C-alpha positions as CSV (number, residue, x, y, z in Angstrom):
1,X,297.9,48.7,172.4
2,X,295.2,46.2,172.2
3,X,294.7,43.2,174.6
4,X,293.3,40.0,173.3
5,X,292.2,36.8,174.9
6,X,294.7,34.0,174.3
7,X,292.8,31.1,172.9
8,X,290.1,29.8,175.4
9,X,292.4,30.7,178.4
10,X,291.6,33.4,181.0
11,X,294.9,35.1,179.9
12,X,294.6,38.5,178.2
13,X,297.8,39.5,176.3
14,X,299.1,42.6,174.5
15,X,298.9,42.5,170.7
16,X,302.7,42.9,170.7
17,X,304.8,40.5,172.8
18,X,308.5,40.7,173.5
19,X,310.7,37.8,172.3
20,X,314.1,37.6,174.2
21,X,316.3,35.1,172.4
22,X,319.1,37.6,172.0
23,X,319.4,38.1,175.9
24,X,322.6,36.6,177.1
25,X,324.3,36.4,173.7
26,X,323.8,39.7,171.8
27,X,322.4,41.7,174.8
28,X,323.9,42.1,178.2
29,X,321.8,42.0,181.3
30,X,321.5,45.8,181.6
31,X,320.4,45.9,177.9
32,X,317.9,43.3,178.5
33,X,316.4,45.0,181.5
34,X,316.4,48.3,179.5
35,X,314.3,46.5,176.8
36,X,312.0,45.0,179.3
37,X,311.3,48.2,181.1
38,X,310.6,50.1,177.9
39,X,308.4,47.3,176.5
40,X,306.2,47.2,179.6
41,X,306.1,51.1,179.7
42,X,304.6,50.8,176.2
43,X,302.0,48.5,177.3
44,X,303.5,45.1,176.5
45,X,302.5,42.4,179.1
46,X,303.5,39.2,177.2
47,X,307.2,38.1,177.5
48,X,308.3,35.0,175.8
49,X,311.5,32.9,176.4
50,X,312.8,29.4,176.4
51,X,315.0,27.1,178.4
52,X,317.4,26.8,175.5
53,X,317.9,30.5,174.9
54,X,319.9,32.5,174.0
55,X,320.5,31.5,170.4
56,X,322.5,30.2,168.8
57,X,322.5,27.5,171.4
58,X,325.6,26.8,173.3
59,X,326.5,25.2,176.6
60,X,328.2,28.3,178.0
61,X,325.1,30.5,177.6
62,X,322.1,28.2,178.0
63,X,319.6,29.4,180.5
64,X,321.0,32.9,180.6
65,X,318.0,34.4,179.0
66,X,315.7,33.2,181.7
67,X,318.2,34.3,184.3
68,X,318.2,37.8,183.0
69,X,314.3,37.9,183.0
70,X,314.3,36.4,186.4
71,X,316.4,39.2,187.9
72,X,314.1,41.8,186.3
73,X,311.0,40.0,187.5
74,X,312.0,40.5,191.1
75,X,311.2,44.2,190.7
76,X,307.9,43.9,188.9
77,X,304.2,43.3,189.9
78,X,304.2,39.6,188.8
79,X,300.4,39.3,188.2
80,X,300.5,42.1,185.7
81,X,302.8,40.2,183.4
82,X,302.2,37.0,181.3
83,X,305.5,35.0,181.2
84,X,305.9,32.2,178.6
85,X,308.7,29.7,178.2
86,X,309.4,26.4,176.5
87,X,310.8,23.0,177.0
88,X,313.4,21.9,174.3
89,X,312.5,19.2,172.0
90,X,314.6,16.2,170.8
91,X,316.6,15.9,167.7
92,X,319.5,18.2,168.6
93,X,323.0,17.1,170.0
94,X,322.8,19.5,173.1
95,X,324.3,17.3,175.8
96,X,324.3,20.4,178.1
97,X,320.5,20.2,178.6
98,X,319.6,17.4,180.8
99,X,322.6,15.4,179.5
100,X,321.2,15.3,176.0
101,X,317.8,13.7,177.3
102,X,315.4,15.8,175.3
103,X,312.3,13.6,174.8
104,X,309.0,15.3,176.0
105,X,308.4,12.7,178.6
106,X,307.2,13.1,182.2
107,X,310.5,13.2,183.8
108,X,312.0,15.7,181.4
109,X,309.0,17.9,181.5
110,X,309.2,18.1,185.4
111,X,312.9,18.8,185.3
112,X,312.5,21.4,182.6
113,X,309.7,23.4,184.5
114,X,311.8,23.2,187.7
115,X,314.8,24.6,185.9
116,X,312.8,27.4,184.3
117,X,311.1,28.3,187.6
118,X,314.4,28.6,189.3
119,X,316.0,30.7,186.5
120,X,312.9,32.9,186.2
121,X,312.8,33.3,189.9
122,X,308.9,32.8,189.9
123,X,306.5,30.4,191.5
124,X,304.5,29.8,188.4
125,X,304.8,30.0,184.5
126,X,301.7,31.4,182.7
127,X,302.2,29.6,179.5
128,X,304.4,26.6,179.1
129,X,305.1,25.5,175.5
130,X,306.6,22.5,173.8
131,X,309.3,24.2,171.6
132,X,308.9,21.9,168.9
133,X,307.2,18.4,168.5
134,X,308.7,15.3,170.3
135,X,307.8,13.4,167.0
136,X,309.5,14.0,163.7
137,X,308.0,16.8,161.6
138,X,309.6,19.0,158.9
139,X,310.5,22.3,160.5
140,X,312.8,25.3,160.6
141,X,312.7,25.6,156.8
142,X,311.9,22.0,155.7
143,X,308.4,21.6,154.4
144,X,308.1,18.1,152.8
145,X,307.1,15.3,155.1
146,X,309.5,12.2,154.8
147,X,308.2,9.0,156.5
148,X,311.7,7.7,156.5
149,X,312.6,10.4,159.1
150,X,310.0,9.2,161.6
151,X,311.5,8.3,165.1
152,X,310.2,6.8,168.3
153,X,308.1,9.3,170.0
154,X,306.5,10.0,173.5
155,X,302.7,9.5,173.1
156,X,300.8,12.9,173.1
157,X,298.6,11.5,176.0
158,X,301.8,11.1,178.2
159,X,302.9,14.6,177.4
160,X,299.5,16.0,178.3
161,X,299.2,13.9,181.4
162,X,302.6,15.3,182.7
163,X,301.7,18.7,181.9
164,X,298.3,18.4,183.4
165,X,300.1,17.3,186.7
166,X,302.0,20.5,186.7
167,X,298.8,22.6,186.0
168,X,297.1,20.8,189.1
169,X,300.3,21.6,191.1
170,X,300.0,25.2,190.2
171,X,303.4,25.5,188.6
172,X,302.0,26.3,185.1
173,X,298.6,27.8,184.2
174,X,298.3,26.9,180.6
175,X,300.1,25.0,177.9
176,X,300.9,25.8,174.3
177,X,302.6,24.3,171.3
178,X,305.3,25.7,169.0
179,X,306.5,24.9,165.4
180,X,303.4,22.6,165.2
181,X,301.4,21.2,162.3
182,X,297.6,21.1,161.6
183,X,297.6,17.3,162.5
184,X,299.6,18.0,165.7
185,X,297.3,20.7,167.0
186,X,294.2,18.6,166.2
187,X,295.6,15.6,168.1
188,X,296.6,17.5,171.1
189,X,293.2,19.1,171.3
190,X,291.1,16.0,170.7
191,X,293.2,13.8,173.2
192,X,292.8,16.6,175.8
193,X,289.0,16.5,175.4
194,X,288.8,12.7,175.3
195,X,291.0,12.2,178.4
196,X,289.8,15.2,180.5
197,X,293.3,16.8,180.3
198,X,294.4,20.5,179.8
199,X,293.8,21.6,176.3
200,X,296.4,23.8,174.5
201,X,295.5,27.5,174.3
202,X,298.1,28.7,171.8
203,X,300.6,27.9,169.1
204,X,303.9,29.8,168.4
205,X,304.8,29.4,164.8
206,X,306.7,31.5,162.3
207,X,304.5,34.0,160.4
208,X,305.6,36.8,158.1
209,X,305.4,38.2,154.6
210,X,307.9,35.6,153.4
211,X,306.2,32.7,155.2
212,X,302.3,32.6,155.2
213,X,302.0,28.9,155.4
214,X,300.0,29.2,158.6
215,X,297.1,30.5,156.5
216,X,297.0,27.2,154.6
217,X,295.7,24.8,157.2
218,X,296.6,25.9,160.7
219,X,294.3,29.0,160.6
220,X,291.3,26.9,160.1
221,X,292.3,24.4,162.8
222,X,293.2,27.0,165.3
223,X,289.9,29.0,164.8
224,X,287.8,25.8,165.3
225,X,289.9,24.6,168.3
226,X,290.1,28.2,169.9
227,X,294.0,28.2,169.8
228,X,295.7,31.5,169.5
229,X,298.7,32.3,167.3
230,X,301.8,33.9,168.8
231,X,303.6,34.8,165.5
232,X,307.2,34.6,165.8
233,X,309.8,35.8,163.4
234,X,307.6,38.6,162.0
235,X,310.5,40.3,160.4
236,X,311.9,37.0,159.0
237,X,315.2,37.1,160.8
238,X,315.6,40.7,159.9
239,X,315.3,40.1,156.2
240,X,312.1,42.2,156.0
241,X,313.9,45.3,157.3
242,X,315.9,45.4,154.1
243,X,319.2,45.5,155.8
244,X,320.5,42.4,154.0
245,X,319.5,43.5,150.5
246,X,322.3,43.2,147.8
247,X,324.2,40.8,150.1
248,X,324.8,43.3,152.8
249,X,325.9,42.0,156.2
250,X,325.8,44.9,158.6
251,X,328.2,44.8,161.5
252,X,326.6,43.3,164.6
253,X,323.6,41.7,162.7
254,X,323.1,38.0,163.3
255,X,324.0,36.9,159.7
256,X,327.3,38.9,160.1
257,X,328.0,37.4,163.7
258,X,326.8,33.7,163.1
259,X,327.9,32.3,159.9
260,X,325.4,29.6,158.5
261,X,322.7,31.0,161.0
262,X,319.3,31.8,159.4
263,X,319.6,29.4,156.4
264,X,315.8,29.3,156.6
265,X,315.8,32.7,155.1
266,X,318.6,32.5,152.6
267,X,316.6,30.9,149.7
268,X,315.5,31.7,146.1
269,X,313.3,34.6,145.5
270,X,313.8,35.9,149.1
271,X,315.8,38.9,148.0
272,X,313.4,39.7,145.2
273,X,310.3,39.3,147.5
274,X,312.0,41.6,150.3
275,X,312.9,44.2,147.7
276,X,309.3,44.3,146.4
277,X,308.0,44.7,150.0
278,X,310.7,47.4,150.8
279,X,309.5,49.2,147.6
280,X,305.8,49.2,148.8
281,X,307.0,50.5,152.3
282,X,308.9,53.4,150.7
283,X,306.0,54.2,148.3
284,X,303.6,54.8,151.3
285,X,306.3,56.4,153.7
286,X,306.7,53.5,155.9
287,X,309.8,51.7,157.1
288,X,310.1,48.2,155.8
289,X,309.8,46.9,159.4
290,X,306.5,48.9,160.0
291,X,305.0,47.5,156.8
292,X,306.0,43.9,157.7
293,X,304.8,44.2,161.4
294,X,301.7,46.0,160.5
295,X,300.8,43.2,158.1
296,X,301.2,40.5,160.7
297,X,299.0,42.6,163.2
298,X,296.3,42.9,160.6
299,X,295.6,39.2,160.3
300,X,292.6,38.0,162.1
301,X,294.2,34.8,163.5
302,X,297.1,36.5,165.2
303,X,296.8,37.1,168.8
304,X,300.1,38.5,169.6
305,X,303.1,39.5,167.3
306,X,306.4,38.7,169.0
307,X,309.2,41.1,168.3
308,X,312.7,40.9,169.3
309,X,315.5,43.4,169.2
310,X,319.2,43.8,169.8
311,X,318.9,47.6,170.5
312,X,316.5,49.8,172.1
313,X,316.3,51.9,168.9
314,X,315.2,48.7,167.0
315,X,312.5,48.0,169.7
316,X,311.1,51.5,169.4
317,X,310.9,51.3,165.6
318,X,309.2,47.9,165.9
319,X,306.7,49.3,168.4
320,X,306.0,52.2,166.0
321,X,303.9,49.8,164.0
322,X,301.1,50.2,166.4
323,X,300.5,53.6,164.8
324,X,300.2,51.9,161.3
325,X,297.0,50.7,159.9
326,X,297.5,49.2,156.3
327,X,294.9,50.5,153.7
328,X,293.1,48.1,151.3
329,X,295.4,49.6,148.7
330,X,298.6,48.7,150.4
331,X,297.3,45.2,151.2
332,X,296.3,44.7,147.6
333,X,299.8,45.6,146.6
334,X,301.1,43.1,149.2
335,X,299.0,40.3,147.9
336,X,300.4,41.0,144.4
337,X,303.8,40.4,145.5
338,X,302.9,37.4,147.5
339,X,301.2,35.9,144.3
340,X,304.5,36.6,142.5
341,X,306.7,35.3,145.3
342,X,304.6,32.9,147.4
343,X,306.3,31.7,150.6
344,X,309.9,32.0,149.5
345,X,311.1,31.3,153.1
346,X,308.9,28.7,154.7
């Protein structure tokens, strides 16, 4: 396991991080703790969660993921772990979170941090992220910007000022973005520099063999602004394991359990691209998951690859990618598929 600096922060995080959005929905507390114990034993020190988890978001389960992690944290050496969580953004009809008040304003940020600290049973959060922008941006599968969808938004300077107050108070150490755009990263960084406010150190965006849009503009921005990528959905919602090929819906899988969930990955050319990548993996004696995860790990702009699992067996297979280094020949074959089916699931 390699450990890399996260952006310009003092945090050093494992190249694989544990995503936890299934805890409290598809995983019991005992299963969650089993995964956490195994991940840490394998060298993972970065654990990512969010106040809205688990997913799909429901009033009955909201906050359960942080609670499961909080119970586990009581028996860990806290300063050896990097715990990241997120504030929910606006645009969702989730009345159970702050009575539906989801703007990223000063009051909501303070409430959200207080709630996460209580559930996580910790005195501080290492990395606090805005789950998605307060302003309108196309996201979660949408790619075309539509000015008619713009909505009133909290100024970025106000968001940074509120987060800065919590940094000063010692409640959070660093701040990050998620599901952001090149313009958004640039604005957050430049306003922070101009106003003497905390600068973001990370961005958590989807990145995988079916969605390489990060390479188009964000890679350049993040390199120059010293912002590290936390790559989520490296297996594209499980698509890149090959388990959904030919329309299969394995029992217990997310697409089988939650109808309509994962529409981002049910698009033209996805099945064809997945089949091509699975074929490459089989040709070289790899599992499809190993190929997909090793590819994300190999990118120069990725600081940590976030893996999530609903079973310990899946987690073990995912971590086996650490023994895989893709040859130039394999990377060339991957690139040929990408040219044939570019970004079918953005």
